[in-house]
C-alpha positions in Angstrom: 52.9 -34.6 67.8 53.1 -32.9 64.3 55.5 -34.9 61.9 58.7 -32.2 61.6 59.5 -32.2 57.8 61.5 -30.0 55.4 61.5 -29.1 51.8 65.1 -29.2 50.1 64.9 -27.4 47.1 66.9 -28.9 44.3 67.9 -27.5 41.0 70.6 -29.2 39.2 73.5 -32.3 39.2 75.2 -30.8 42.5 72.3 -30.7 44.6 72.1 -34.2 43.7 75.4 -35.1 44.7 75.4 -33.5 47.7 71.6 -34.6 49.1 70.7 -37.4 47.2 73.7 -39.3 46.8 75.4 -38.8 50.8 73.7 -40.2 53.9 71.9 -36.8 54.1 68.3 -38.6 53.8 69.0 -41.6 56.0 70.5 -39.5 58.8 67.2 -37.1 58.4 65.2 -40.1 59.3 67.4 -41.4 61.9 66.3 -38.0 63.5 62.7 -38.3 62.5 62.8 -35.4 60.6 60.8 -36.2 56.6 62.9 -34.7 53.8 60.8 -34.1 51.0 63.0 -33.4 47.7 61.5 -29.9 45.9 62.6 -30.8 42.6 62.7 -28.6 40.0 65.9 -30.7 38.4 65.1 -33.4 34.9 66.1 -36.1 37.5 63.4 -38.5 38.9 64.3 -38.6 42.7 61.3 -40.6 43.5 63.4 -43.8 42.0 66.3 -43.4 44.2 63.1 -44.2 46.8 62.7 -40.8 48.0 59.7 -38.7 49.0 59.7 -36.2 45.7 57.3 -33.5 45.0 58.0 -32.2 41.2 58.3 -28.5 40.7 56.1 -28.1 37.3 56.5 -24.9 35.3 59.1 -23.1 37.0 59.5 -20.0 35.4 60.8 -17.0 36.6 59.7 -13.5 35.4 61.0 -12.3 31.9 62.6 -9.5 33.7 64.0 -11.3 36.5 67.0 -12.9 34.6 67.8 -9.2 33.0 68.1 -7.8 36.6 70.2 -11.2 37.7 72.9 -10.2 35.1 72.6 -6.5 36.1 72.9 -7.2 39.6 75.9 -9.4 39.2 78.2 -6.7 36.9 77.2 -3.9 39.8 78.3 -5.8 42.4 81.7 -7.3 40.7 82.1 -3.4 40.1 81.6 -2.4 43.7 83.9 -5.9 44.8 86.4 -3.9 42.2 86.2 -1.4 44.3 86.2 -2.1 47.7 88.5 -4.5 47.6 91.1 -2.5 45.1 91.2 -5.3 43.0 90.5 -6.1 39.3 90.2 -9.6 39.6 86.6 -9.4 40.1 85.9 -8.1 36.7 87.5 -11.2 35.5 84.3 -12.8 36.6 82.1 -11.2 34.3 80.0 -12.8 31.8 80.0 -11.3 28.5 76.7 -9.6 26.8 75.6 -11.3 24.0 74.6 -9.6 20.9 74.1 -12.6 18.4 70.4 -11.8 17.8 67.7 -9.1 18.6 66.4 -10.8 21.4 69.8 -11.0 23.2 71.2 -7.3 21.7 67.6 -5.9 23.7 68.3 -7.6 26.9 71.9 -6.6 26.5 71.0 -2.9 26.2 68.2 -3.2 29.1 70.8 -4.6 31.3 73.6 -2.2 30.6 70.7 0.9 30.9 70.3 -1.0 34.6 73.7 -1.1 35.4 74.3 2.8 34.5 71.3 4.1 36.8 71.7 1.4 39.7 75.2 1.4 40.4 75.9 1.3 43.7 74.6 -0.3 47.3 71.5 1.2 47.2 70.6 1.0 43.5 71.3 -3.2 44.3 69.0 -2.8 46.8 66.3 -1.4 44.3 67.1 -4.3 42.0 66.1 -6.7 44.7 62.9 -5.2 45.5 61.9 -5.2 41.9 62.9 -8.8 41.8 61.0 -9.6 44.5 58.1 -8.1 43.0 58.2 -9.7 39.7 58.6 -13.1 41.0 55.5 -12.6 43.4 53.3 -11.7 40.5 54.3 -15.4 38.5 52.3 -18.3 38.5 55.6 -20.5 39.5 55.5 -18.4 43.2 51.5 -18.8 43.1 51.9 -22.7 42.9 54.8 -22.7 45.3 53.1 -20.9 48.0 50.2 -23.2 47.5 52.0 -26.0 48.0 53.6 -25.1 51.0 50.1 -23.8 52.5 49.3 -27.4 51.9 52.2 -28.9 53.3 53.7 -26.4 55.9 57.2 -27.6 56.6 60.0 -26.6 59.2 62.1 -25.3 56.8 62.5 -24.5 53.1 66.2 -25.6 52.4 67.7 -24.6 49.0 70.5 -26.7 47.6 72.3 -23.7 46.2 72.4 -19.9 46.1 73.0 -18.9 42.9 70.0 -19.8 40.8 67.1 -17.4 39.9 64.3 -20.1 40.0 65.1 -20.6 44.1 63.4 -17.0 44.6 60.2 -17.7 44.1 59.5 -20.7 45.8 61.7 -19.0 49.2 59.9 -15.6 48.8 56.8 -18.0 49.0 57.9 -19.5 52.1 59.0 -16.2 53.4 55.6 -14.9 52.7 54.3 -18.1 54.9 56.3 -17.5 58.0 58.5 -20.5 57.2 62.3 -20.1 57.8 64.2 -20.5 54.8 68.4 -21.5 54.7 70.5 -21.6 51.5 73.4 -24.1 50.8 76.9 -21.8 49.5 77.7 -24.8 47.1 81.3 -24.6 46.1 84.4 -22.8 47.4 84.9 -20.2 44.8 81.1 -18.5 44.3 81.3 -15.6 46.9 83.9 -13.4 44.9 81.8 -14.1 41.9 78.8 -12.1 43.4 76.2 -15.4 43.2 74.5 -14.6 45.9 71.0 -14.7 44.3 68.6 -15.2 46.9 68.0 -14.1 50.1 67.6 -16.7 52.9 67.2 -16.6 56.7 70.4 -18.8 57.1 73.3 -19.5 55.0 75.3 -23.0 55.4 79.0 -22.5 54.3 81.8 -24.9 53.7 84.4 -23.4 56.3 85.0 -20.5 58.9 87.3 -19.0 55.5 83.9 -19.2 53.8 82.0 -17.5 56.8 84.4 -14.5 56.5 84.2 -14.2 53.1 80.6 -14.0 53.3 80.4 -11.2 55.8 82.8 -9.3 54.0 81.0 -9.3 50.6 77.5 -9.2 51.9 77.9 -7.1 55.7 74.1 -6.7 56.0 74.1 -10.4 56.9 74.5 -11.0 60.5 77.0 -13.5 61.7 74.5 -15.2 63.7 72.8 -16.3 61.0 76.1 -18.1 59.2 76.5 -21.8 59.8 79.6 -23.9 59.4 79.4 -27.1 57.9 81.8 -28.4 55.6 80.2 -29.7 52.0 78.9 -33.3 51.8 80.4 -33.4 47.9 83.9 -34.7 49.5 82.1 -37.8 51.7 81.9 -41.0 49.5 85.8 -40.4 49.7 85.7 -41.9 53.4 83.2 -45.1 52.7 86.1 -47.3 52.6 83.7 -50.2 52.2 83.5 -49.0 48.3 86.9 -49.1 47.7 88.1 -52.0 45.4 91.4 -54.1 45.9 94.0 -53.0 43.5 93.4 -56.4 41.5 89.8 -55.9 41.2 89.9 -52.7 40.1 92.6 -53.0 37.0 90.8 -56.0 36.5 87.5 -54.3 36.1 89.0 -51.5 33.7 91.7 -53.4 32.0 94.7 -51.7 33.6 97.9 -53.4 33.4 99.1 -54.6 37.2 102.6 -54.0 36.3 102.0 -50.2 36.0 101.5 -47.3 38.0 98.9 -44.4 36.7 98.6 -41.2 37.3 95.3 -39.3 36.5 94.4 -36.6 34.0 91.6 -34.6 35.4 90.3 -32.9 32.2 88.3 -29.1 32.0 85.6 -27.9 30.6 86.3 -26.4 27.1 85.4 -23.0 28.9 87.9 -23.2 31.9 91.0 -25.1 29.8 90.3 -24.3 25.8 94.1 -26.0 25.6 93.6 -29.0 27.7 94.2 -31.5 25.0 97.6 -30.6 24.8 98.6 -30.5 28.3 97.2 -34.0 28.4 99.7 -34.6 25.4 102.7 -32.8 27.6 101.8 -35.5 30.3 101.7 -38.4 27.7 105.3 -37.2 26.3 106.3 -37.1 29.8 105.4 -40.2 30.6 106.9 -41.9 27.3 110.0 -40.0 27.9 110.1 -41.5 31.6 109.2 -45.1 30.6 112.5 -45.4 28.3 113.9 -45.0 32.3 112.8 -47.9 32.8 109.7 -46.9 34.7 106.2 -48.3 33.9 103.8 -46.0 33.7 100.7 -45.1 32.6 97.6 -42.5 32.4 94.1 -42.5 33.5 92.0 -40.0 31.9 89.1 -38.9 33.7 87.3 -36.2 31.1 85.2 -33.5 32.4 81.6 -34.6 33.1 79.9 -32.5 30.9 82.7 -32.2 28.0 81.4 -34.3 25.5 83.4 -32.8 22.9 85.8 -35.0 20.3 88.8 -32.4 21.4 90.8 -35.1 23.0 90.2 -37.7 20.2 93.5 -37.2 18.3 95.3 -37.2 21.6 93.5 -40.6 23.2 94.6 -42.2 19.7 97.9 -41.3 19.4 98.8 -42.2 23.0 96.6 -45.6 23.0 99.3 -47.4 24.6 100.0 -45.3 27.5 96.3 -43.4 28.3 93.5 -45.2 29.5 89.5 -43.3 29.3 87.5 -43.9 32.1 84.9 -41.8 31.7 82.6 -40.7 34.1 79.6 -42.4 34.8 77.2 -39.0 34.5 73.6 -39.2 32.9 73.0 -36.9 29.6 69.1 -36.7 30.8 68.6 -34.3 27.8 71.1 -31.7 25.3 71.9 -29.2 28.1 75.2 -29.3 30.2 72.6 -28.4 33.0 70.4 -31.3 32.6 73.6 -34.2 32.7 73.5 -35.5 36.1 75.5 -37.4 38.3 75.4 -41.1 39.9 76.4 -42.8 43.0 78.1 -45.0 41.2 80.3 -42.0 39.9 81.3 -41.1 43.2 82.3 -45.1 43.8 84.4 -44.9 40.8 86.2 -41.7 41.0 86.8 -42.5 44.6 88.6 -45.8 43.2 90.2 -43.7 40.7 92.0 -41.5 43.4 93.1 -44.6 46.0 94.8 -46.5 43.1 96.5 -43.7 41.1 100.0 -42.1 42.4 98.8 -38.7 41.9 96.4 -35.8 39.9 97.0 -33.2 37.6 95.4 -30.8 36.0 94.6 -27.2 35.7 93.5 -25.4 39.2 90.7 -28.2 40.2 89.4 -29.0 43.1 90.0 -32.5 42.4 93.3 -31.6 45.1 90.6 -32.0 47.7 89.3 -35.4 46.6 93.0 -37.0 45.9 94.3 -35.7 49.2 91.4 -37.4 50.9 93.3 -40.2 49.4 96.8 -39.1 50.7 97.8 -38.0 47.1 99.5 -35.6 45.9 98.0 -33.0 42.6 100.3 -31.0 40.3 99.0 -28.0 38.4 100.1 -27.1 35.0 101.2 -23.6 35.4 102.5 -22.3 31.9 100.7 -21.1 28.5 100.8 -23.2 25.4 102.9 -21.9 23.0 99.5 -22.3 19.9 96.5 -21.4 22.2 93.2 -22.1 20.8 92.1 -18.9 22.6 94.4 -16.1 22.9 92.3 -14.1 25.4 92.7 -16.6 27.7 96.1 -17.1 30.2 96.9 -19.7 32.8 98.7 -17.2 34.9 95.6 -15.2 35.6 93.6 -18.1 36.3 95.7 -18.4 39.5 95.1 -15.4 40.6 91.6 -15.5 41.2 90.5 -14.8 44.9 89.9 -18.3 45.5 93.3 -19.9 45.6 94.1 -17.0 48.4 93.2 -19.3 50.6 95.9 -21.8 49.5 97.4 -23.0 53.2 100.8 -22.8 51.6 102.3 -22.2 47.9 103.8 -26.0 48.0 100.1 -27.1 48.6 100.2 -28.6 45.1 102.6 -29.6 42.8 103.5 -27.1 40.0 104.1 -27.9 36.4 105.8 -24.9 35.4 107.1 -25.7 32.0 106.9 -29.0 30.0 110.6 -29.9 30.9 109.2 -29.8 34.5 107.2 -32.5 34.9 109.3 -35.3 34.5 111.5 -34.3 37.3 108.1 -33.6 39.5 106.5 -37.1 38.7 110.1 -39.1 39.3 109.9 -37.0 42.7 106.4 -38.3 43.7 107.4 -42.0 42.6 110.6 -41.8 44.8 108.0 -40.6 47.8 109.3 -37.0 47.9 105.9 -35.1 48.5 105.0 -35.9 51.6 105.2 -32.0 52.3 103.0 -31.2 49.7 100.5 -33.8 50.7 100.7 -32.8 54.3 100.2 -28.9 52.8 97.2 -29.9 50.5 95.7 -31.4 54.0 96.1 -28.1 55.8 94.3 -26.1 52.9 92.0 -29.1 52.4 91.3 -27.9 56.4 91.0 -24.1 55.5 88.1 -24.3 52.8 86.1 -27.3 54.2 85.4 -28.0 57.8 86.5 -31.2 59.3 86.0 -34.1 59.3 85.0 -34.0 56.1 82.9 -37.1 56.5 80.7 -35.5 59.2 79.5 -32.8 56.4 75.6 -34.2 56.2 75.5 -34.8 60.3 76.5 -31.1 61.0 74.3 -30.0 58.5 71.5 -31.9 60.2 72.8 -30.5 63.7 72.0 -27.1 62.4 68.1 -27.7 61.1 67.3 -29.2 64.0 68.4 -26.2 65.9 66.4 -24.0 63.3 63.6 -25.8 63.9 63.4 -25.6 67.6 64.2 -22.1 67.6 61.4 -21.6 65.2 58.8 -23.5 67.1 
């Protein structure tokens, strides 16, 4: 009997986290289906003991990137018109004119947008992209490898990267079924659908309806609701340290209770250090009222800037930095990759902190997995690093409309508001927030969340059976 196997296309740290650091591979072995990690990332998958096929020279056609950028702008323009909502314009990446090369690319992109700005134009752009990608050495190499191995499925860990187009086209041209995983809860309104596959795996029924709304050409029976593996590590109880061990390991004070400040990247939150200082000043005031509190600062894993240094030094009595255990393989942010150990660390931070505060992050769902609440800052700083940035516009993004209740989070509306909200958490007055956050979690991610990998494999098995 021919051995069943799938190719799992891996490009970045997010795919690594979802499919290499979970039980995904283990479940495949139990089902007697081999997973070959078709690896285009810089991470050496083989070192984890997985079967790996390295993708070399994953070079897309030089015009593909321009066409992809134009497609994104056209799609967002159409979303704006169809939904009568200007918020979609805020998802656009600006054009670059910093040198001759980027200037020419931007002019070409704008020309394409001018002449192809409708649904028919989008289809023509897709045809052009596919035609160009089939001319690349990358496509030929992928096709040859697929002919050699002939897997039952090619599964892409992301839907948004142009590097995924050639291998998926090669699979289609050989009659091999293809699938893609929509890897983030906010991706579909952003018009990030770059690949076309036979099947689409989504987090929830909510996301399924989004996919049908934004891409009505996709048939409903080709969408599979599985949940995402990214939260599974929170339910590995064996990895949780006792409070005593955790505090000793990270030099925390046993008498203190800690609030976690989860940092964002510089683009998402240019004033993040100021919000951290607001929290630190609040903790100082609360400690004068006989509370004994501290802050665990977890920076964004791809933010290696020095922008927090002054605040960390000034409030060193209060703030304890615990850096994410990500590995910078190279200098680019896309080559800073997660580790399994970081999942364990983050789970323990969530377990042993009283709450998390940040600006609109999915860490809300990480913490509610441990029955802890989340506070979102909801005010602008008086002196801003970026005058065009506005926190109120951020909370108008489409993915926040999935919120079960406005009280799914604790809103920190000004600097004077923070202390009372923290006191309420410490005095156990936040149960309704946790219940609402849990219901929001159930809206955006299929439950039980720890079974996502199993559901993905059940769907893969069914696809293989249907295509035998």
